C-alpha positions in Angstrom: 0.0 0.0 0.0 1.1 3.5 -0.7 -0.1 6.7 1.1 0.3 10.0 -0.6 -0.5 13.3 0.9 -2.1 15.3 -1.9 -2.7 18.7 -0.4 -4.5 20.5 2.3 -7.9 21.8 1.2 -9.2 24.4 3.6 -9.1 22.6 6.9 -8.8 19.1 5.6 -5.8 17.1 4.6 -6.4 15.0 1.5 -4.5 11.8 1.1 -4.7 8.9 -1.4 -4.4 5.2 -0.5 -3.3 2.9 -3.3 -2.8 -0.9 -3.5 -3.8 -3.2 -0.7 -4.6 -2.4 2.9 -4.3 -5.6 5.0 -2.5 -6.9 8.0 0.9 -6.2 6.4 0.1 -2.6 5.5 -2.5 -1.4 8.0 0.2 -0.4 10.4 1.6 2.0 7.8 -1.7 3.8 7.7 -1.9 3.9 11.5 1.6 5.3 11.8 1.0 8.0 9.1 -2.3 9.1 10.6 -0.5 9.3 14.0 2.2 11.6 12.5 -0.4 13.9 11.0 -2.5 14.0 14.2 0.6 14.7 16.3 1.3 17.6 13.8 -2.0 19.1 14.8 -4.2 18.0 11.9 -7.7 17.0 12.8 -9.7 16.8 9.5 -9.0 14.2 6.8 -10.3 13.1 3.5 -9.0 9.8 2.3 -9.2 9.2 -1.4 -9.6 5.5 -1.9 -10.0 5.5 -5.7 -6.7 3.6 -6.1 -7.3 1.2 -3.1 -7.8 -2.2 -4.7 -8.4 -4.3 -1.6 -9.1 -3.9 2.1 -9.1 -6.7 4.7 -10.6 -6.8 8.2 -7.2 -5.6 9.5 -7.4 -2.6 7.1 -10.9 -1.8 8.3 -9.7 -2.0 11.9 -6.9 0.5 11.1 -9.4 3.0 9.6 -11.9 2.5 12.5 -9.2 3.2 15.1 -8.0 6.3 13.2 -11.6 7.5 13.0 -12.2 7.0 16.7 -9.0 8.9 17.6 -9.8 11.7 15.2 -13.4 11.9 16.6 -12.0 12.2 20.2 -10.2 15.3 19.0 -13.4 16.8 17.5 -12.0 16.2 14.0 -13.4 14.4 11.0 -12.4 11.6 8.7 -14.2 11.0 5.4 -13.5 8.4 2.8 -14.1 9.1 -0.9 -14.2 7.4 -4.3 -14.2 3.8 -3.1 -13.8 1.1 -5.7 -16.8 -1.3 -5.9 -15.0 -4.2 -4.1 -13.8 -1.9 -1.3 -17.2 -0.3 -1.0 -18.8 -3.7 -0.7 -16.5 -4.6 2.2 -17.5 -1.4 4.0 -21.2 -2.1 3.3 -21.1 -5.7 4.4 -19.2 -4.9 7.6 -21.5 -1.9 8.5 -18.6 0.5 8.6 -20.4 2.6 6.0 -22.7 3.6 8.9 -19.8 4.6 11.1 -17.5 6.4 8.7 -18.8 9.0 6.2 -18.2 7.8 2.6 -18.6 10.1 -0.3 -19.0 9.0 -3.9 -16.3 11.3 -5.2 -13.4 13.3 -3.9 -15.2 16.4 -5.1 -18.2 15.5 -2.9 -16.0 15.2 0.1 -14.2 18.5 -0.6 -17.6 20.3 -0.9 -18.8 19.2 2.5 
């Protein structure tokens, strides 16, 4: 998995995930989110348009980040999920916990 910080849009940091998010790479996401949170960032938009696969370990990493961000009164939104990744979020019920926007533009316009 690769994590790229695209830019800060207003108050939100926009980052792109690509590849696979699983037990091997979920820690990378957790570590990077921790770095951004420690730097004082509180609002995030994660572009998942290039994320091909997510496992339960990847879901757990995103949920833990969302809970930490919420405790800081921040926000985490996911955008542009591929169909297979979106299905995992729907089946697991995580789409009810974490805001998911159809496109990156939708998330930016919130």
